[in-house]
C-alpha positions, 0 to 999 in steps of 0.5 A, spaced: 494 516 567 494 524 566 501 524 570 504 519 566 502 522 559 504 529 562 511 525 563 511 522 556 511 529 554 516 533 558 521 527 559 525 529 552 525 536 554 528 535 561 533 530 559 536 535 553 535 542 556 541 546 555 543 553 554 540 553 547 533 554 543 529 550 538 526 553 532 520 549 530 514 549 525 510 548 519 512 549 512 506 551 508 504 552 500 502 560 500 497 559 495 493 553 498 495 552 505 497 545 504 503 543 508 510 542 503 513 535 505 520 533 504 523 540 503 529 543 507 529 549 512 536 552 514 539 557 518 543 561 513 550 562 514 550 556 519 550 548 519 543 548 523 537 545 519 532 540 518 527 537 513 520 537 513 516 531 514 510 528 511 506 533 515 510 539 513 513 539 520 520 541 522 524 542 528 531 545 529 534 544 536 540 546 540 540 553 536 545 557 540 541 564 542 542 569 537 539 572 531 538 568 525 535 568 518 531 562 516 531 560 509 527 555 505 529 553 498 524 548 494 525 547 486 519 550 483 518 555 489 521 562 490 526 562 496 523 564 503 528 568 508 525 570 514 529 573 521 528 569 527 531 570 534 532 565 539 533 565 547 536 560 551 531 555 553 526 558 548 522 554 543 520 558 537 514 556 533 515 559 526 510 558 521 513 558 514 509 560 507 513 559 500 510 561 494 510 557 487 515 561 482 512 564 476 518 562 472 517 555 469 523 551 470 525 546 465 528 541 470 524 536 474 523 537 482 528 534 487 525 528 489 524 526 497 528 520 495 534 524 493 533 529 499 533 523 504 538 518 501 544 520 506 540 520 513 535 515 512 535 508 512 530 507 506 531 499 505 525 496 501 521 503 501 518 507 496 516 514 497 510 516 492 507 523 491 502 525 486 507 527 481 510 520 481 504 517 479 502 522 474 509 520 470 507 513 468 501 512 462 495 514 464 490 508 463 482 510 462 484 518 462 486 518 470 493 517 473 492 512 479 496 509 485 494 502 482 498 503 476 504 506 479 504 500 484 505 495 478 512 498 476 515 498 483 521 493 484 518 486 487 511 487 486 507 482 482 500 484 479 496 479 476 493 483 470 488 487 468 482 483 470 481 480 477 488 484 479 491 482 485 497 485 488 503 481 491 509 484 494 515 480 495 512 473 496 506 475 500 499 474 499 494 480 499 492 479 506 499 480 508 499 487 505 497 492 510 494 498 507 493 504 511 489 511 509 490 516 514 491 511 519 485 507 518 485 500 515 483 499 508 481 491 507 481 491 499 484 497 496 484 495 489 478 494 484 476 488 480 479 491 474 486 491 476 487 498 473 484 502 479 485 503 486 480 506 491 484 512 492 483 518 488 490 521 486 488 528 487 487 527 494 494 523 496 499 527 499 504 522 499 504 514 500 510 510 503 510 503 500 514 498 504 516 491 501 519 488 507 524 490 513 519 495 515 520 498 522 516 497 529 511 502 528 508 498 523 505 491 525 500 486 524 502 484 517 508 479 515 509 482 508 508 489 507 505 496 508 502 501 504 501 508 508 497 513 505 496 520 507 491 524 504 492 532 503 488 537 507 483 541 503 485 548 500 485 553 506 485 559 501 479 558 496 474 554 493 477 549 488 476 542 485 477 538 479 471 535 474 473 529 469 470 524 465 473 519 460 471 513 456 472 509 463 468 513 468 468 520 471 470 524 477 469 530 482 473 533 487 471 539 491 475 542 496 475 549 500 476 553 507 470 553 512 475 558 515 480 561 511 487 561 513 491 567 514 499 568 515 498 572 522 498 565 526 491 564 526 487 557 526 483 555 520 479 549 517 477 546 511 474 540 507 475 536 501 471 531 498 472 526 492 467 522 488 469 517 482 464 512 478 465 507 473 460 507 467 465 502 463 459 497 463 455 502 459 460 505 455 464 499 453 458 497 449 459 502 444 466 504 445 469 497 446 464 492 443 469 489 439 471 486 446 464 484 448 458 486 445 455 485 452 460 490 455 465 490 460 462 487 467 466 492 471 462 498 475 465 501 482 463 507 486 468 511 490 467 516 495 471 520 500 471 526 505 475 529 510 474 535 514 481 539 517 481 543 523 488 547 524 490 551 530 494 557 530 501 553 532 500 547 527 496 542 531 490 540 527 485 534 528 482 531 521 475 527 521 474 523 515 470 517 512 469 513 505 465 508 502 467 504 496 463 499 492 465 494 487 461 490 482 463 485 477 459 480 472 464 475 469 461 472 463 460 465 464 464 465 471 462 468 477 458 475 480 463 478 485 461 484 489 464 487 495 463 493 499 467 497 504 466 503 508 469 506 514 470 513 518 475 516 523 479 521 526 486 523 527 490 529 530 497 532 530 499 535 537 504 540 538 505 541 545 507 548 547 513 547 552 516 541 549 520 539 542 515 533 541 510 531 536 504 527 538 500 524 533 494 519 534 488 516 531 481 512 531 478 509 526 472 504 524 472 500 517 468 494 514 469 490 508 464 485 505 465 480 499 461 475 496 462 471 490 457 467 486 459 461 481 453 458 478 451 452 481 456 452 486 455 454 493 457 462 494 463 464 498 462 470 503 466 473 508 466 480 512 470 483 517 469 490 521 473 493 527 476 499 529 484 501 530 487 506 534 494 509 536 498 514 539 505 516 537 510 520 540 516 523 536 522 527 539 526 530 533 534 532 535 537 534 528 538 528 524 536 523 530 529 521 532 526 517 537 519 515 536 514 510 541 507 509 541 501 504 542 496 501 538 489 497 539 485 493 534 479 489 535 475 486 529 470 481 528 470 476 522 465 472 519 466 467 513 463 461 509 467 457 504 466 450 500 473 447 499 474 443 492 471 437 496 464 441 497 465 441 505 463 447 508 468 451 512 465 457 516 468 461 522 465 467 526 470 470 531 472 476 535 479 478 536 483 484 540 490 486 539 495 490 543 501 493 541 507 498 543 513 500 540 519 504 540 524 506 535 531 510 535 534 513 529 541 515 530 546 518 525 553 517 527 557 520 522 557 516 515 553 510 519 545 511 520 542 506 525 535 504 526 534 499 532 526 498 534 522 493 538 515 491 537 511 488 543 504 485 540 499 481 544 494 477 541 489 477 546 484 473 543 489 468 542 493 469 548 499 469 544 505 474 545 509 476 540 516 480 541 519 483 535 526 486 534 527 489 528 534 493 525 535 498 519 542 501 518 545 505 512 553 506 511 555 512 506 561 508 503 562 514 499 559 520 497 555 516 491 555 509 494 551 507 500 550 500 503 543 499 507 540 493 510 534 491 514 531 485 518 526 483 523 521 478 526 513 479 524 507 476 525 499 477 524 493 474 526 489 475 519 489 469 514 486 469 507 481 464 504 481 462 497 482 456 492 489 454 490 485 451 484 482 457 481 486 459 475 485 466 477 484 468 484 478 472 485 475 471 492 479 473 498 476 472 505 478 474 511 479 469 517 482 470 524 487 465 527 483 459 527 483 454 532 481 448 528 489 446 526 493 440 526 497 439 533 503 437 529 507 439 523 512 435 519 517 439 516 521 438 509 526 434 513 521 429 516 522 432 523 515 433 527 514 439 531 508 441 536 504 447 533 504 452 539 500 458 537 495 460 531 499 466 528 502 467 522 510 469 522 515 471 518 523 473 518 525 478 513 533 479 511 534 485 506 541 488 504 543 492 498 546 498 495 544 505 492 549 508 487 549 515 484 552 513 477 551 520 475 548 526 477 541 524 474 542 517 474 541 512 480 542 505 481 539 501 486 539 493 488 536 489 493 537 482 495 531 479 500 529 473 503 522 472 507 522 466 511 515 464 513 516 460 519 508 459 520 502 460 515 495 458 515 491 455 509 485 452 508 485 444 508 484 443 501 484 435 502 479 435 508 474 429 507 471 428 514 468 432 519 472 433 525 468 430 530 468 424 535 466 419 530 472 421 526 477 421 532 482 416 529 482 420 522 489 423 520 488 431 522 490 432 514 483 429 512 479 432 518 482 439 520 479 445 516 486 448 516 493 446 515 500 449 517 505 451 512 512 454 511 515 458 505 520 462 503 520 468 498 527 470 495 529 474 490 533 480 487 531 487 485 534 492 480 532 499 479 535 504 474 532 511 475 534 517 470 532 524 471 534 530 467 530 536 465 524 534 461 526 526 461 524 521 466 526 513 465 525 508 470 527 501 469 526 495 474 528 488 473 526 483 479 528 475 479 524 471 485 522 465 487 516 463 492 515 456 495 510 453 500 511 446 504 504 444 507 507 438 511 506 433 505 508 436 499 512 442 496 508 447 491 509 454 488 503 459 490 499 462 484 503 468 485 510 465 484 512 470 478 520 468 477 521 474 472 518 481 472 520 487 468 518 494 467 520 500 463 517 507 464 519 513 460 516 520 460 518 526 456 515 533 457 516 538 451 513 544 447 514 551 448 511 552 454 512 545 456 504 543 456 505 536 452 507 530 455 508 523 452 509 517 457 510 509 455 510 503 459 512 496 457 511 490 462 514 483 462 512 477 466 513 470 466 508 465 467 504 464 473 503 457 476 496 453 476 493 446 477 492 442 471 486 438 469 488 431 469 481 428 467 473 428 468 469 423 471 461 422 472 460 424 480 455 421 482 452 423 489 449 417 493 443 420 497 442 414 501 443 407 502 437 405 497 441 410 491 442 406 485 449 408 482 447 404 475 441 408 474 443 415 477 445 421 473 451 424 476 454 431 475 461 432 471 467 431 476 474 434 475 480 430 476 486 435 478 493 434 477 499 436 481 498 442 485 500 448 481 505 444 477 504 447 470 505 455 468 501 459 464 504 463 458 508 469 459 505 476 460 507 482 456 504 489 455 505 496 452 502 502 454 502 509 451 499 516 453 499 523 450 497 529 455 496 536 453 495 542 458 491 548 456 491 554 461 486 559 461 487 563 467 491 562 473 487 557 477 484 554 471 487 549 467 484 543 462 488 537 461 486 532 455 489 525 455 489 520 450 492 513 452 492 506 449 493 500 453 496 494 450 498 497 444 500 491 440 494 487 442 498 482 446 493 476 448 495 475 455 491 470 459 485 471 464 483 465 466 481 458 463 474 455 463 476 447 465 469 445 463 468 448 456 476 448 455 476 455 453 481 460 454 479 468 456 484 473 455 486 479 459 484 486 455 486 487 448 488 493 444 484 499 448 484 506 446 481 511 451 480 518 452 479 523 457 479 530 460 480 534 467 478 541 468 482 544 474 479 550 477 
């Protein structure tokens, strides 16, 4: 095994060895020691150069022997120039430290998207940094990833309360969320304005809404890959903040200070967020509910980074997220999530390869109590680990690796007919992948292949994928991607809930029908227990002007097999009911579906102004073998308009605004009521017995809720006391014109409950 690992390290070097050398290393912020991502490193006076990746790593290969000057330019930083000598066959490790400019520029930073537009496929992916997150209205005094995700093309959010994220026709469980390589099973709090992630610990987040490459697997809809920054390697720093919604604390600093002489370093970062909205709202928002808004959460995250002299490093991290909510007259919802792990980056001394690895464990438990109804409960816990090997060859790249996962699910649920459905299962998965990126003049190709084996299901899933981009002209680019995708985990929720609050986790169940009937009446055998989908995406990027970009994408996600709870189960699946149809006795059913749509994005950035306009047109349907229906997240029209303007003599004022419109979601109407008499035995007397109130439902999701729209604004003011101390004051208003957007409808009381009304909030953050 050791020999194989060694060969994997040296093979690219042997194949591509020439009478040239390689210059590689990392670019760091001189003040904090944090890697600088997506900046260009070039050899002055030549065509040789490379861009740094998400780790700040660059690699310039096939450099003829000689003396050069390395130049690093990045807006907002002073230009760095440094001499370097290269010998034939030599690999030069060169760390670069750039310093923030003392001159305030009245222009925006060059985004990562702009720098990668011509050499990266980037189909259905948005790269996010804290800078972008802070450009939208700050609700509750703190910018948050959840608020930013709501404005992305193809993303549907169900609202301020009970918010769930749906991406291009996929349910929440079909979205894979990675935090430093660790799986996070629920990234959003019950109040849909906040995620579990502190914006200030995020280095960058890549959001893939479809067509992602083979390095990602185990989900059929989307990927959120979030990387956190390292702690400050030069000094103790941090933030404290408070608002009408909650408070936060961030501390970071060196355990061993970083020096510029090539020595190693170590640092830490710790973040804590806590909501006290349930208490503060009794005073500030008593006009909404005198009992207060029922949302409480606590988020803790910590990380220790150990850095070697050559740029190799290892991180140790852990988190604890807790969400508590008491919906008036509806339910009590609680979930807890915790985990920890480690990842590393290895820069082998004699190879141009970069080696990355991770190991993590995470756990999630959710419980929903609904009055006299039986509670729903679900838990999942397990580990994931992986090793990736990346070889950089200028704009070309080869990446391959392995991934191993193991988890246990424990689930208890009652369907609408009060039949108990439960499952406890252990699952193991193995995967390997290879991905190539080749730049052929104007054409960029990214073929990849993933082989995913679901051991507990004894199912092997080969998944070829392809991405491409063609630079038609200097300002016009065509792009496309697609592939096959699979996953084991399924969701467990009620289709008849007007709002889905509970999402349980199940591994691929074996209590499935043996056959499935498609829309045309054709019957096929059910040969596996996986959920599978095919993606096909195409679009154009057009630079309408220097500061005006237009992007359009058409997509189709064909869900060839999905698993859902059997809403029509009325009999137990035992020998006595062997003659009953599967549709009446199986715990689960097979479904198929389509998600089709088109997304338009217009982005304008000039000096102190930023405008982003997004329109999405989509249609999502499901076929369960008997009927066709629209899932509860089928929103046909979705519009987001975002604007940011920075002003003032020292550019210390900022105004942000956002308007969101969404057409109505489907729901199952109430057809009538009846007395539900439970016969407890043969001597039961239905004449004298008193029953409970039963509900007769109409056709599944045959009606639409009212349309949703909301306007939010934020005003920010920055006060600079000294070099490393600033105070940011924020005043924001959610739902400026007090739109009455529906949250849920109490069928029994025939009472409508709305989302959050007009809500002003204020907060401050002290950075030191």
